[in-house]
Backbone and ligand atoms as CSV (ligand in chain L), in Angstrom:
chain,resi,resn,atom,element,x,y,z
A,1,MET,N,N,22.486,51.954,-113.677
A,1,MET,CA,C,21.443,51.465,-112.765
A,1,MET,C,C,21.095,52.542,-111.745
A,2,LYS,N,N,19.814,52.629,-111.409
A,2,LYS,CA,C,19.358,53.660,-110.488
A,2,LYS,C,C,19.824,53.340,-109.067
A,3,LYS,N,N,20.302,54.384,-108.383
A,3,LYS,CA,C,20.759,54.209,-107.001
A,3,LYS,C,C,19.567,53.911,-106.092
A,4,GLU,N,N,19.752,53.003,-105.148
A,4,GLU,CA,C,18.702,52.719,-104.164
A,4,GLU,C,C,18.605,53.865,-103.171
A,5,LEU,N,N,17.426,54.416,-103.024
A,5,LEU,CA,C,17.259,55.518,-102.075
A,5,LEU,C,C,16.377,55.067,-100.921
A,6,LYS,N,N,16.638,55.648,-99.753
A,6,LYS,CA,C,15.807,55.293,-98.593
A,6,LYS,C,C,14.816,56.419,-98.298
A,7,ASP,N,N,13.897,56.164,-97.414
A,7,ASP,CA,C,12.935,57.201,-97.027
A,7,ASP,C,C,13.570,58.092,-95.944
A,8,ILE,N,N,12.920,59.190,-95.662
A,8,ILE,CA,C,13.358,60.113,-94.611
A,8,ILE,C,C,12.906,59.539,-93.270
A,9,THR,N,N,13.874,59.275,-92.387
A,9,THR,CA,C,13.469,58.625,-91.134
A,9,THR,C,C,13.912,59.352,-89.874
A,10,ASN,N,N,14.790,60.333,-89.990
A,10,ASN,CA,C,15.267,60.989,-88.760
A,10,ASN,C,C,15.734,62.422,-89.035
A,11,ARG,N,N,16.158,63.096,-87.972
A,11,ARG,CA,C,16.577,64.493,-88.071
A,11,ARG,C,C,17.769,64.683,-89.012
A,12,GLU,N,N,18.678,63.715,-88.980
A,12,GLU,CA,C,19.846,63.800,-89.861
A,12,GLU,C,C,19.426,63.859,-91.335
A,13,ASP,N,N,18.438,63.065,-91.680
A,13,ASP,CA,C,17.924,63.065,-93.060
A,13,ASP,C,C,17.331,64.437,-93.396
A,14,ILE,N,N,16.590,64.988,-92.442
A,14,ILE,CA,C,15.962,66.286,-92.695
A,14,ILE,C,C,17.020,67.376,-92.804
A,15,SER,N,N,18.035,67.285,-91.987
A,15,SER,CA,C,19.121,68.262,-92.054
A,15,SER,C,C,19.794,68.224,-93.434
A,16,LEU,N,N,20.041,67.018,-93.953
A,16,LEU,CA,C,20.643,66.883,-95.284
A,16,LEU,C,C,19.708,67.454,-96.355
A,17,LEU,N,N,18.426,67.160,-96.222
A,17,LEU,CA,C,17.431,67.682,-97.161
A,17,LEU,C,C,17.448,69.213,-97.168
A,18,VAL,N,N,17.392,69.811,-95.983
A,18,VAL,CA,C,17.323,71.262,-95.855
A,18,VAL,C,C,18.603,71.911,-96.403
A,19,ARG,N,N,19.745,71.355,-96.078
A,19,ARG,CA,C,21.009,71.932,-96.546
A,19,ARG,C,C,21.143,71.843,-98.067
A,20,THR,N,N,20.802,70.693,-98.614
A,20,THR,CA,C,20.909,70.522,-100.071
A,20,THR,C,C,19.932,71.455,-100.793
A,21,PHE,N,N,18.736,71.566,-100.224
A,21,PHE,CA,C,17.712,72.438,-100.808
A,21,PHE,C,C,18.180,73.898,-100.815
A,22,TYR,N,N,18.672,74.389,-99.684
A,22,TYR,CA,C,19.069,75.802,-99.643
A,22,TYR,C,C,20.323,76.093,-100.473
A,23,ASP,N,N,21.160,75.096,-100.714
A,23,ASP,CA,C,22.271,75.303,-101.665
A,23,ASP,C,C,21.703,75.645,-103.042
A,24,LYS,N,N,20.664,74.932,-103.430
A,24,LYS,CA,C,20.036,75.190,-104.741
A,24,LYS,C,C,19.353,76.557,-104.740
A,25,ILE,N,N,18.632,76.839,-103.649
A,25,ILE,CA,C,17.903,78.110,-103.554
A,25,ILE,C,C,18.869,79.295,-103.638
A,26,ARG,N,N,19.943,79.220,-102.884
A,26,ARG,CA,C,20.893,80.344,-102.847
A,26,ARG,C,C,21.522,80.591,-104.208
A,27,ALA,N,N,21.677,79.526,-104.980
A,27,ALA,CA,C,22.316,79.653,-106.291
A,27,ALA,C,C,21.313,79.998,-107.392
A,28,ASP,N,N,20.029,80.031,-107.063
A,28,ASP,CA,C,19.019,80.259,-108.097
A,28,ASP,C,C,19.053,81.712,-108.597
A,29,GLN,N,N,19.081,81.848,-109.916
A,29,GLN,CA,C,19.181,83.180,-110.553
A,29,GLN,C,C,17.985,84.073,-110.235
A,30,GLU,N,N,16.810,83.457,-110.125
A,30,GLU,CA,C,15.596,84.266,-109.977
A,30,GLU,C,C,15.187,84.532,-108.540
A,31,ILE,N,N,15.420,83.585,-107.634
A,31,ILE,CA,C,14.944,83.818,-106.262
A,31,ILE,C,C,16.046,83.776,-105.203
A,32,GLY,N,N,17.271,83.442,-105.611
A,32,GLY,CA,C,18.371,83.353,-104.635
A,32,GLY,C,C,18.561,84.629,-103.821
A,33,PHE,N,N,18.416,85.771,-104.479
A,33,PHE,CA,C,18.709,87.035,-103.783
A,33,PHE,C,C,17.766,87.334,-102.621
A,34,TYR,N,N,16.535,86.842,-102.672
A,34,TYR,CA,C,15.616,87.075,-101.541
A,34,TYR,C,C,16.225,86.503,-100.261
A,35,PHE,N,N,16.784,85.322,-100.408
A,35,PHE,CA,C,17.328,84.611,-99.246
A,35,PHE,C,C,18.691,85.183,-98.861
A,36,ASN,N,N,19.519,85.411,-99.871
A,36,ASN,CA,C,20.870,85.912,-99.578
A,36,ASN,C,C,20.832,87.306,-98.947
A,37,GLU,N,N,19.806,88.074,-99.293
A,37,GLU,CA,C,19.705,89.406,-98.697
A,37,GLU,C,C,19.103,89.382,-97.282
A,38,MET,N,N,18.103,88.520,-97.071
A,38,MET,CA,C,17.384,88.529,-95.776
A,38,MET,C,C,18.092,87.719,-94.688
A,39,ILE,N,N,18.809,86.697,-95.076
A,39,ILE,CA,C,19.351,85.777,-94.062
A,39,ILE,C,C,20.837,86.063,-93.825
A,40,ASN,N,N,21.150,86.461,-92.603
A,40,ASN,CA,C,22.550,86.751,-92.265
A,40,ASN,C,C,23.234,85.534,-91.655
A,41,ASP,N,N,22.510,84.878,-90.754
A,41,ASP,CA,C,23.115,83.737,-90.071
A,41,ASP,C,C,22.560,82.441,-90.666
A,42,TRP,N,N,23.308,81.881,-91.608
A,42,TRP,CA,C,22.805,80.696,-92.314
A,42,TRP,C,C,22.738,79.455,-91.440
A,43,ASP,N,N,23.689,79.328,-90.485
A,43,ASP,CA,C,23.633,78.153,-89.597
A,43,ASP,C,C,22.333,78.168,-88.804
A,44,GLU,N,N,21.999,79.367,-88.309
A,44,GLU,CA,C,20.769,79.510,-87.530
A,44,GLU,C,C,19.539,79.208,-88.402
A,45,HIS,N,N,19.543,79.738,-89.616
A,45,HIS,CA,C,18.409,79.511,-90.517
A,45,HIS,C,C,18.242,78.023,-90.826
A,46,LEU,N,N,19.348,77.357,-91.135
A,46,LEU,CA,C,19.261,75.939,-91.501
A,46,LEU,C,C,18.809,75.100,-90.309
A,47,ASP,N,N,19.253,75.462,-89.095
A,47,ASP,CA,C,18.784,74.755,-87.893
A,47,ASP,C,C,17.292,74.963,-87.695
A,48,LYS,N,N,16.865,76.226,-87.907
A,48,LYS,CA,C,15.447,76.551,-87.721
A,48,LYS,C,C,14.574,75.770,-88.704
A,49,LEU,N,N,15.025,75.718,-89.947
A,49,LEU,CA,C,14.232,75.016,-90.961
A,49,LEU,C,C,14.269,73.498,-90.750
A,50,THR,N,N,15.372,73.004,-90.183
A,50,THR,CA,C,15.425,71.576,-89.829
A,50,THR,C,C,14.409,71.308,-88.713
A,51,ASP,N,N,14.357,72.200,-87.716
A,51,ASP,CA,C,13.345,72.082,-86.653
A,51,ASP,C,C,11.945,72.103,-87.249
A,52,PHE,N,N,11.752,73.039,-88.181
A,52,PHE,CA,C,10.420,73.201,-88.764
A,52,PHE,C,C,9.946,71.924,-89.465
A,53,TRP,N,N,10.789,71.380,-90.338
A,53,TRP,CA,C,10.362,70.200,-91.108
A,53,TRP,C,C,10.345,68.949,-90.248
A,54,GLU,N,N,11.171,68.927,-89.208
A,54,GLU,CA,C,11.131,67.787,-88.282
A,54,GLU,C,C,9.796,67.806,-87.520
A,55,MET,N,N,9.385,69.002,-87.122
A,55,MET,CA,C,8.087,69.137,-86.441
A,55,MET,C,C,6.972,68.678,-87.390
A,56,ASN,N,N,7.070,69.150,-88.616
A,56,ASN,CA,C,6.061,68.866,-89.615
A,56,ASN,C,C,5.894,67.354,-89.853
A,57,LEU,N,N,7.020,66.661,-89.884
A,57,LEU,CA,C,6.995,65.234,-90.222
A,57,LEU,C,C,6.897,64.343,-88.990
A,58,PHE,N,N,7.668,64.665,-87.959
A,58,PHE,CA,C,7.753,63.757,-86.798
A,58,PHE,C,C,7.151,64.344,-85.523
A,59,GLY,N,N,6.688,65.603,-85.598
A,59,GLY,CA,C,5.962,66.151,-84.460
A,59,GLY,C,C,6.779,66.630,-83.280
A,60,ASN,N,N,8.067,66.909,-83.446
A,60,ASN,CA,C,8.793,67.471,-82.286
A,60,ASN,C,C,8.381,68.922,-82.068
A,61,LYS,N,N,8.844,69.513,-80.972
A,61,LYS,CA,C,8.352,70.855,-80.639
A,61,LYS,C,C,9.463,71.917,-80.628
A,62,PHE,N,N,10.546,71.681,-81.357
A,62,PHE,CA,C,11.668,72.632,-81.289
A,62,PHE,C,C,11.367,73.933,-82.032
A,63,TYR,N,N,10.588,73.837,-83.095
A,63,TYR,CA,C,10.367,75.022,-83.925
A,63,TYR,C,C,9.521,76.056,-83.195
A,64,LYS,N,N,10.070,77.268,-83.116
A,64,LYS,CA,C,9.287,78.386,-82.578
A,64,LYS,C,C,9.356,79.464,-83.641
A,65,GLY,N,N,8.242,79.739,-84.253
A,65,GLY,CA,C,8.296,80.762,-85.283
A,65,GLY,C,C,6.931,80.966,-85.889
A,66,ASN,N,N,6.874,81.890,-86.804
A,66,ASN,CA,C,5.617,82.215,-87.462
A,66,ASN,C,C,5.892,82.413,-88.953
A,67,PRO,N,N,5.759,81.333,-89.737
A,67,PRO,CA,C,6.107,81.393,-91.162
A,67,PRO,C,C,5.340,82.474,-91.924
A,68,LEU,N,N,4.056,82.647,-91.585
A,68,LEU,CA,C,3.276,83.637,-92.332
A,68,LEU,C,C,3.849,85.039,-92.106
A,69,GLU,N,N,4.052,85.367,-90.841
A,69,GLU,CA,C,4.617,86.677,-90.510
A,69,GLU,C,C,5.995,86.871,-91.176
A,70,ALA,N,N,6.818,85.826,-91.144
A,70,ALA,CA,C,8.157,85.924,-91.750
A,70,ALA,C,C,8.052,86.276,-93.236
A,71,HIS,N,N,7.122,85.624,-93.948
A,71,HIS,CA,C,7.015,85.868,-95.396
A,71,HIS,C,C,6.347,87.201,-95.728
A,72,VAL,N,N,5.420,87.616,-94.871
A,72,VAL,CA,C,4.825,88.939,-95.070
A,72,VAL,C,C,5.935,89.991,-94.951
A,73,ASN,N,N,6.828,89.801,-94.000
A,73,ASN,CA,C,7.954,90.732,-93.845
A,73,ASN,C,C,8.900,90.714,-95.043
A,74,VAL,N,N,9.181,89.512,-95.550
A,74,VAL,CA,C,10.065,89.401,-96.720
A,74,VAL,C,C,9.419,90.127,-97.911
A,75,ASP,N,N,8.128,89.895,-98.100
A,75,ASP,CA,C,7.412,90.503,-99.218
A,75,ASP,C,C,7.420,92.036,-99.100
A,76,LYS,N,N,7.215,92.529,-97.880
A,76,LYS,CA,C,7.246,93.982,-97.643
A,76,LYS,C,C,8.617,94.545,-97.958
A,77,HIS,N,N,9.635,93.849,-97.483
A,77,HIS,CA,C,11.014,94.282,-97.691
A,77,HIS,C,C,11.316,94.471,-99.183
A,78,PHE,N,N,10.723,93.607,-100.023
A,78,PHE,CA,C,10.991,93.688,-101.461
A,78,PHE,C,C,9.871,94.387,-102.226
A,79,GLY,N,N,9.044,95.144,-101.527
A,79,GLY,CA,C,8.033,95.966,-102.187
A,79,GLY,C,C,6.850,95.198,-102.751
A,80,GLY,N,N,6.525,94.030,-102.179
A,80,GLY,CA,C,5.320,93.304,-102.588
A,80,GLY,C,C,5.386,92.737,-103.988
A,81,LYS,N,N,6.506,92.140,-104.356
A,81,LYS,CA,C,6.591,91.616,-105.734
A,81,LYS,C,C,6.767,90.091,-105.799
A,82,ILE,N,N,6.590,89.416,-104.667
A,82,ILE,CA,C,6.708,87.954,-104.694
A,82,ILE,C,C,5.382,87.365,-105.163
A,83,GLY,N,N,5.444,86.531,-106.186
A,83,GLY,CA,C,4.218,85.999,-106.790
A,83,GLY,C,C,4.302,84.506,-107.033
A,84,PRO,N,N,3.342,83.975,-107.789
A,84,PRO,CA,C,3.278,82.533,-108.054
A,84,PRO,C,C,4.551,81.984,-108.692
A,85,ASN,N,N,5.214,82.782,-109.503
A,85,ASN,CA,C,6.449,82.312,-110.144
A,85,ASN,C,C,7.509,81.941,-109.105
A,86,GLU,N,N,7.665,82.804,-108.102
A,86,GLU,CA,C,8.647,82.551,-107.048
A,86,GLU,C,C,8.287,81.280,-106.258
A,87,PHE,N,N,6.996,81.138,-105.959
A,87,PHE,CA,C,6.568,79.936,-105.228
A,87,PHE,C,C,6.776,78.687,-106.080
A,88,GLY,N,N,6.518,78.810,-107.387
A,88,GLY,CA,C,6.725,77.676,-108.288
A,88,GLY,C,C,8.185,77.237,-108.318
A,89,ILE,N,N,9.077,78.204,-108.381
A,89,ILE,CA,C,10.513,77.879,-108.408
A,89,ILE,C,C,10.915,77.202,-107.100
A,90,TRP,N,N,10.458,77.783,-105.988
A,90,TRP,CA,C,10.754,77.209,-104.654
A,90,TRP,C,C,10.304,75.746,-104.609
A,91,LEU,N,N,9.054,75.511,-105.028
A,91,LEU,CA,C,8.492,74.159,-104.931
A,91,LEU,C,C,9.188,73.171,-105.871
A,92,ASN,N,N,9.645,73.662,-107.025
A,92,ASN,CA,C,10.404,72.793,-107.932
A,92,ASN,C,C,11.706,72.337,-107.318
A,93,HIS,N,N,12.428,73.274,-106.689
A,93,HIS,CA,C,13.681,72.892,-106.022
A,93,HIS,C,C,13.408,71.906,-104.892
A,94,TRP,N,N,12.318,72.134,-104.196
A,94,TRP,CA,C,11.967,71.250,-103.072
A,94,TRP,C,C,11.716,69.821,-103.578
A,95,ALA,N,N,10.886,69.682,-104.602
A,95,ALA,CA,C,10.567,68.360,-105.151
A,95,ALA,C,C,11.813,67.698,-105.733
A,96,GLN,N,N,12.633,68.481,-106.432
A,96,GLN,CA,C,13.848,67.912,-107.038
A,96,GLN,C,C,14.813,67.418,-105.983
A,97,THR,N,N,14.970,68.202,-104.906
A,97,THR,CA,C,15.894,67.800,-103.839
A,97,THR,C,C,15.394,66.532,-103.158
A,98,LEU,N,N,14.096,66.485,-102.896
A,98,LEU,CA,C,13.521,65.289,-102.267
A,98,LEU,C,C,13.765,64.046,-103.139
A,99,ASP,N,N,13.516,64.169,-104.441
A,99,ASP,CA,C,13.663,63.017,-105.336
A,99,ASP,C,C,15.117,62.609,-105.527
A,100,GLU,N,N,16.000,63.579,-105.409
A,100,GLU,CA,C,17.427,63.313,-105.593
A,100,GLU,C,C,17.970,62.503,-104.403
A,101,LEU,N,N,17.439,62.771,-103.212
A,101,LEU,CA,C,18.039,62.198,-102.004
A,101,LEU,C,C,17.282,61.019,-101.398
A,102,PHE,N,N,15.958,61.007,-101.564
A,102,PHE,CA,C,15.153,60.017,-100.848
A,102,PHE,C,C,14.053,59.434,-101.727
A,103,GLU,N,N,13.415,58.412,-101.179
A,103,GLU,CA,C,12.321,57.769,-101.882
A,103,GLU,C,C,11.386,57.168,-100.839
A,104,GLY,N,N,10.092,57.393,-100.969
A,104,GLY,CA,C,9.164,56.769,-100.020
A,104,GLY,C,C,8.008,57.675,-99.659
A,105,GLU,N,N,7.243,57.210,-98.694
A,105,GLU,CA,C,6.010,57.875,-98.295
A,105,GLU,C,C,6.271,59.286,-97.782
A,106,ASN,N,N,7.342,59.457,-97.006
A,106,ASN,CA,C,7.612,60.781,-96.429
A,106,ASN,C,C,8.022,61.811,-97.493
A,107,VAL,N,N,8.555,61.321,-98.593
A,107,VAL,CA,C,8.877,62.214,-99.715
A,107,VAL,C,C,7.578,62.817,-100.261
A,108,ASP,N,N,6.581,61.958,-100.446
A,108,ASP,CA,C,5.292,62.437,-100.960
A,108,ASP,C,C,4.629,63.372,-99.954
A,109,ILE,N,N,4.729,63.019,-98.676
A,109,ILE,CA,C,4.126,63.861,-97.637
A,109,ILE,C,C,4.761,65.249,-97.657
A,110,LEU,N,N,6.068,65.312,-97.741
A,110,LEU,CA,C,6.736,66.621,-97.703
A,110,LEU,C,C,6.479,67.446,-98.963
A,111,LYS,N,N,6.299,66.796,-100.088
A,111,LYS,CA,C,5.935,67.547,-101.305
A,111,LYS,C,C,4.557,68.169,-101.117
A,112,ARG,N,N,3.639,67.362,-100.602
A,112,ARG,CA,C,2.261,67.808,-100.407
A,112,ARG,C,C,2.176,68.930,-99.371
A,113,ARG,N,N,2.869,68.758,-98.263
A,113,ARG,CA,C,2.808,69.769,-97.194
A,113,ARG,C,C,3.381,71.107,-97.666
A,114,ALA,N,N,4.463,71.064,-98.433
A,114,ALA,CA,C,5.077,72.312,-98.906
A,114,ALA,C,C,4.140,73.022,-99.876
A,115,ARG,N,N,3.479,72.239,-100.715
A,115,ARG,CA,C,2.554,72.823,-101.685
A,115,ARG,C,C,1.401,73.525,-100.975
A,116,LYS,N,N,0.859,72.848,-99.983
A,116,LYS,CA,C,-0.241,73.403,-99.197
A,116,LYS,C,C,0.193,74.667,-98.481
A,117,MET,N,N,1.384,74.580,-97.897
A,117,MET,CA,C,1.859,75.718,-97.123
A,117,MET,C,C,2.178,76.894,-98.032
A,118,GLY,N,N,2.668,76.599,-99.236
A,118,GLY,CA,C,2.953,77.656,-100.197
A,118,GLY,C,C,1.678,78.436,-100.516
A,119,THR,N,N,0.579,77.703,-100.714
A,119,THR,CA,C,-0.704,78.357,-101.001
A,119,THR,C,C,-1.121,79.237,-99.830
A,120,PHE,N,N,-1.004,78.685,-98.637
A,120,PHE,CA,C,-1.389,79.407,-97.417
A,120,PHE,C,C,-0.548,80.682,-97.244
A,121,ILE,N,N,0.761,80.548,-97.424
A,121,ILE,CA,C,1.657,81.710,-97.267
A,121,ILE,C,C,1.349,82.761,-98.345
A,122,TYR,N,N,1.154,82.276,-99.562
A,122,TYR,CA,C,0.905,83.209,-100.656
A,122,TYR,C,C,-0.389,84.002,-100.440
A,123,MET,N,N,-1.439,83.301,-100.002
A,123,MET,CA,C,-2.705,83.987,-99.737
A,123,MET,C,C,-2.520,85.028,-98.632
A,124,GLY,N,N,-1.801,84.663,-97.596
A,124,GLY,CA,C,-1.566,85.572,-96.469
A,124,GLY,C,C,-0.770,86.793,-96.894
A,125,MET,N,N,0.228,86.554,-97.725
A,125,MET,CA,C,1.059,87.646,-98.243
A,125,MET,C,C,0.198,88.621,-99.050
A,126,PHE,N,N,-0.604,88.002,-99.921
A,126,PHE,CA,C,-1.443,88.791,-100.817
A,126,PHE,C,C,-2.439,89.638,-100.012
A,127,ASN,N,N,-3.085,89.026,-99.022
A,127,ASN,CA,C,-4.051,89.741,-98.175
A,127,ASN,C,C,-3.405,90.871,-97.398
A,128,SER,N,N,-2.161,90.681,-96.999
A,128,SER,CA,C,-1.501,91.693,-96.161
A,128,SER,C,C,-1.105,92.937,-96.973
A,129,ARG,N,N,-1.205,92.855,-98.287
A,129,ARG,CA,C,-0.777,93.992,-99.119
A,129,ARG,C,C,-1.801,95.121,-99.158
A,130,SER,N,N,-3.077,94.778,-98.912
A,130,SER,CA,C,-4.092,95.817,-99.072
A,130,SER,C,C,-4.106,96.792,-97.893
L,1,HEM,C1,C,6.486,77.427,-101.091
L,1,HEM,C2,C,6.590,77.198,-99.870
L,1,HEM,C3,C,7.474,77.842,-98.824
L,1,HEM,C4,C,7.630,77.293,-97.602
L,1,HEM,C5,C,7.014,75.987,-97.100
L,1,HEM,C6,C,8.518,78.175,-96.842
L,1,HEM,C7,C,8.906,77.961,-95.527
L,1,HEM,C8,C,9.632,78.833,-94.751
L,1,HEM,C9,C,9.822,78.741,-93.327
L,1,HEM,C10,C,9.223,77.651,-92.423
L,1,HEM,C11,C,10.602,79.783,-92.935
L,1,HEM,C12,C,11.053,80.115,-91.510
L,1,HEM,C13,C,10.126,81.177,-90.912
L,1,HEM,C14,C,10.563,81.621,-89.537
L,1,HEM,O1,O,10.229,80.952,-88.547
L,1,HEM,O2,O,11.269,82.634,-89.424
L,1,HEM,C15,C,10.922,80.533,-94.119
L,1,HEM,C16,C,11.705,81.663,-94.142
L,1,HEM,C17,C,11.975,82.402,-95.282
L,1,HEM,N1,N,11.399,82.243,-96.523
L,1,HEM,FE1,FE,10.138,80.773,-97.069
L,1,HEM,N2,N,8.895,79.243,-97.638
L,1,HEM,C18,C,8.281,79.085,-98.860
L,1,HEM,C19,C,8.394,79.943,-99.934
L,1,HEM,C20,C,9.204,81.050,-99.989
L,1,HEM,C21,C,9.374,81.920,-101.146
L,1,HEM,C22,C,8.672,81.735,-102.497
L,1,HEM,C23,C,10.259,82.904,-100.773
L,1,HEM,C24,C,10.818,84.057,-101.560
L,1,HEM,C25,C,10.766,84.226,-102.829
L,1,HEM,C26,C,10.648,82.652,-99.398
L,1,HEM,C27,C,11.562,83.405,-98.671
L,1,HEM,C28,C,11.918,83.188,-97.360
L,1,HEM,C29,C,12.912,83.991,-96.640
L,1,HEM,C30,C,13.752,85.132,-97.216
L,1,HEM,C31,C,12.933,83.507,-95.322
L,1,HEM,C32,C,13.784,84.037,-94.169
L,1,HEM,C33,C,13.041,85.133,-93.428
L,1,HEM,C34,C,13.917,85.740,-92.356
L,1,HEM,O3,O,14.427,85.003,-91.513
L,1,HEM,O4,O,14.080,86.961,-92.366
L,1,HEM,N3,N,9.985,81.533,-98.951
L,1,HEM,N4,N,10.312,79.953,-95.218
C-alpha cells in the first residue's frame, strides 16, 4: 500500500527536502562533481538553499544571494560546459525527491518554479559566455 504523504508546510519540511535532494546530487555520477568541487561548507550551503526555497514558497526574507551570478561563476570555473543535460539531471532529482517525500499543491509549485528558474539560469549562463 502506498504511504500517505503530506504537503510541504514549514521550514522543517523544506530542510528535509533540500538535504535529501543534495544527497542525491552529490552522489550523481554526471553532475555530483560540480557541487563537490565548488562547495566547501555544506552546512552553510544547505542552510542557504533552505532559506532560498522557504523564501520562494512562503516569502520569508532570509535568503541573500544572487543565483544567476553564482551559476555564471560555476560555469566559468568549469570552462563553460554546463548544458541542458546537466539541468535535466538536476530537475529530475528535484522532482523525484519531491515525489518521494511529499504530496500536494506545494510539490507542483516547487517543480514548476525550479523548471522556470533552470531556464532563466541557463539563458543567463549562455549569454555570459560571449
Ligand atoms: C535547474 C535549476 C537550478 C536551480 C533552481 C538552482 C538553484 C541554486 C541556488 C538557489 C543556489 C545558491 C546560489 C547562491 O546564493 O549562492 C545554487 C548554487 C549552486 N548551483 Fe544551482 N541550481 C540549478 C541548477 C544547477 C546546475 C545544473 C548546476 C551544475 C551542473 C548547479 C550548480 C550549483 C553550484 C555548484 C552551486 C554552488 C555555488 C557556490 O556556492 O559556489 N546548479 N543553485
